[in-house]
MIGUVO-949033 format. One record per residue (C-alpha): x, y, z. Coordinates in steps of 0.02 Angstrom, whole numbers, padded with zeros to 5 digits, always signed. Layout:
BEGIN
XYZ
...
END
This chain:
BEGIN
+00076-00097+01893
+00005+00075+01856
-00135+00083+01730
-00206+00230+01633
-00355+00303+01725
-00480+00230+01602
-00403+00057+01608
-00440-00072+01743
-00322-00218+01777
-00364-00365+01665
-00343-00550+01683
-00186-00610+01596
-00205-00619+01407
-00381-00548+01412
-00353-00388+01314
-00350-00327+01133
-00228-00183+01128
-00250-00054+00989
-00095+00055+00973
-00134+00161+00819
-00278+00275+00775
-00409+00173+00683
-00593+00199+00649
-00700+00178+00804
-00797+00039+00715
-00657-00084+00756
-00668-00068+00945
-00858-00049+00940
-00877-00211+00843
-00756-00308+00952
-00834-00246+01113
-01008-00290+01048
-00943-00469+01037
-00888-00461+01218
-00702-00432+01196
-00608-00306+01301
-00514-00175+01201
-00401-00032+01248
-00372+00117+01134
-00189+00155+01163
-00166+00266+01011
-00132+00418+01121
-00033+00327+01255
+00156+00323+01268
+00255+00173+01214
+00301+00143+01396
+00118+00125+01445
+00082+00011+01299
+00232-00100+01334
+00172-00117+01514
+00002-00176+01453
+00068-00301+01327
+00084-00448+01450
-00104-00440+01476
-00145-00436+01291
-00203-00582+01186
-00197-00476+01030
-00116-00320+00960
-00192-00208+00826
-00083-00079+00738
-00051+00014+00578
+00133+00064+00567
+00180+00126+00741
+00293-00020+00788
+00405-00138+00692
+00379-00316+00752
+00540-00411+00719
+00584-00586+00775
+00657-00527+00940
+00502-00426+00983
+00387-00570+00938
+00487-00692+01043
+00469-00575+01192
+00281-00569+01164
+00243-00744+01106
+00093-00752+01221
-00001-00651+01090
-00130-00750+00993
-00135-00628+00849
-00066-00468+00774
-00187-00370+00666
-00118-00245+00541
-00255-00123+00489
-00202-00105+00308
-00117-00210+00176
+00072-00207+00192
+00158-00323+00316
+00338-00275+00283
+00363-00211+00461
+00306-00376+00537
+00413-00533+00532
+00274-00646+00471
+00381-00803+00464
+00438-00780+00643
+00258-00751+00698
+00203-00912+00613
+00341-01008+00700
+00280-00940+00867
+00098-00980+00824
+00051-00796+00820
-00079-00766+00685
-00045-00615+00575
-00199-00531+00504
-00215-00388+00379
-00361-00301+00296
-00314-00260+00116
-00495-00282+00063
-00536-00122+00155
-00440-00001+00045
-00430-00091-00121
-00560+00023-00202
-00472+00180-00142
-00304+00120-00209
-00380+00068-00376
-00468+00235-00398
-00310+00333-00361
-00209+00227-00482
-00338+00262-00617
-00346+00447-00574
-00157+00465-00579
-00149+00374-00746
-00281+00487-00824
-00190+00637-00753
-00030+00585-00839
-00112+00542-01004
-00208+00706-01015
-00076+00819-00936
-00202+00883-00811
-00082+00935-00672
+00045+01016-00786
-00088+01110-00884
-00167+01170-00723
+00001+01229-00658
+00032+01326-00819
-00138+01411-00813
-00107+01462-00633
+00054+01544-00694
-00041+01639-00830
+00011+01522-00973
-00129+01465-01089
-00061+01330-01204
-00178+01210-01292
-00082+01111-01423
+00068+01092-01307
-00046+01004-01183
-00121+00882-01305
-00160+00720-01214
-00169+00534-01250
-00326+00428-01235
-00329+00277-01123
-00444+00185-01243
-00349+00064-01353
-00199+00051-01238
-00132-00109-01160
-00119-00099-00971
-00007-00221-00879
-00052-00256-00698
+00082-00339-00593
+00000-00426-00445
-00184-00467-00464
-00238-00476-00283
-00352-00353-00196
-00295-00189-00270
-00237-00260-00437
-00405-00342-00472
-00499-00186-00415
-00394-00082-00536
-00429-00207-00675
-00615-00194-00642
-00611-00005-00654
-00519-00017-00820
-00653-00128-00895
-00756+00020-00955
-00613+00109-01044
-00591-00003-01195
-00417-00062-01147
-00331-00230-01153
-00283-00284-00977
-00137-00403-00954
-00108-00471-00779
+00047-00553-00709
+00032-00643-00543
+00162-00773-00494
+00057-00846-00353
-00117-00873-00421
-00212-00931-00573
-00337-00799-00624
-00519-00831-00661
-00569-00662-00733
-00633-00652-00912
-00594-00465-00917
-00407-00492-00908
-00278-00602-00991
-00152-00685-00876
+00021-00680-00951
+00202-00704-00906
+00319-00556-00885
+00391-00582-01058
+00222-00546-01138
+00194-00398-01024
+00364-00324-01065
+00326-00345-01249
+00149-00275-01258
+00114-00153-01116
+00088+00034-01140
+00053+00057-00954
+00120-00043-00807
+00048-00034-00632
+00122-00117-00477
+00006-00203-00350
+00128-00315-00257
+00193-00326-00078
+00367-00277-00024
+00466-00434+00016
+00635-00512-00018
+00585-00551-00198
+00520-00378-00242
+00638-00254-00157
+00724-00157-00298
+00639-00268-00426
+00608-00117-00536
+00784-00072-00587
+00866-00016-00748
+00872-00189-00826
+00689-00222-00783
+00629-00056-00854
+00728-00075-01014
+00649-00243-01053
+00490-00153-01107
+00485-00146-01296
+00382+00013-01293
+00400+00170-01191
+00275+00154-01049
+00180+00247-00916
+00228+00181-00744
+00117+00178-00588
+00168+00125-00413
+00040+00123-00273
+00123-00025-00185
+00285+00009-00091
+00428+00126-00132
+00571+00008-00100
+00513-00102-00245
+00585+00032-00360
+00764+00094-00378
+00732+00281-00382
+00887+00326-00484
+00849+00196-00616
+00669+00256-00633
+00726+00437-00643
+00851+00391-00779
+00715+00297-00874
+00602+00450-00867
+00741+00565-00926
+00785+00445-01066
+00604+00430-01122
+00590+00245-01083
+00459+00294-00956
+00346+00427-01031
+00275+00475-00862
+00269+00403-00687
+00136+00410-00553
+00204+00370-00380
+00107+00362-00219
+00257+00288-00129
+00444+00319-00128
+00593+00219-00066
+00636+00357+00058
+00486+00316+00168
+00524+00255+00343
+00432+00107+00420
+00308+00228+00501
+00277+00300+00325
+00358+00468+00366
+00499+00539+00259
+00659+00636+00297
+00669+00824+00279
+00687+00887+00100
+00870+00934+00123
+00907+00756+00181
+00829+00671+00030
+00942+00579-00094
+00960+00666-00261
+00860+00535-00355
+00710+00557-00240
+00718+00746-00261
+00734+00722-00448
+00576+00616-00457
+00476+00732-00345
+00523+00884-00448
+00510+00806-00621
+00375+00880-00734
+00326+00707-00799
+00316+00626-00627
+00163+00638-00516
+00196+00605-00331
+00074+00592-00185
+00118+00558-00002
+00062+00376+00017
-00122+00420+00016
-00193+00300-00114
-00271+00190+00018
-00338+00336+00120
-00519+00384+00098
-00660+00417+00220
-00740+00255+00161
-00582+00149+00171
-00543+00213+00346
-00700+00128+00409
-00690-00023+00294
-00513-00062+00349
-00570-00063+00530
-00728-00166+00506
-00636-00293+00398
-00504-00314+00532
-00636-00330+00669
-00724-00469+00574
-00561-00562+00545
-00516-00552+00729
-00689-00613+00780
-00680-00758+00657
-00508-00806+00723
-00559-00802+00906
-00721-00896+00874
-00626-01035+00787
-00505-01059+00931
END
């Protein structure tokens, strides 16, 4: 077998293979514990596939999709570590069946996601982007850009895990009522009130998604779901784009059911988080991106200089804990 020049042959299953660019703290921490790592972020897929038989673990972001067939071919792996939160490109159930541990590090970017959700909400409420765009075009309108205060509003958070709870904590200083819906856990947070979806649909002025993409949530936010809100709402999605039916959200914005939307993700994203060329986008996606009451960013909520390192160190500690317990 031919190895990259900086890679010596390893004993079988003696390697932690890192295939995406991550903060150097991950490899530094693992190597300080005596583990052998290889940074394959700049290597070709052919080189990485050749190294896989020697690996006991794989660390990635979104470079590869690990379906059941792939996992079965690589069932010698002891773990797969996803540096980030979402696991939709990894067949977790298949991995569990094959005794491959799947790790993620959502703790690392929860603050970044929460801060962006708050920033996007304040932007919508106070018309910051649209007012700025007008001024840049030489238009100085004050009354037409009158905003809304966050204080006194009811904010519904769907999913109260890492990012949802971090968002709730940030909201605690704004004088809002926070309602949280989480179907998997009982909350122990005096700053929020845990409710069912019926109560959230009835009372929310703002709704923010903090849930994973899975079989239960894909296209969950459709026309029927949006129209169950008794009030017109502001809508925030920093989770995954495929949770939302773009056309139904666009219609809700145009109809006034959604006053404004803040989207860090769109359904058009590929598994590697890239998007098609503009001319290839469906009409609904183009409509959302170009709408004056919709704020769109390119899946950057979890990206900050701080989170880049925290994601890596969190993953390193989880890998170390796993290997120590074996």
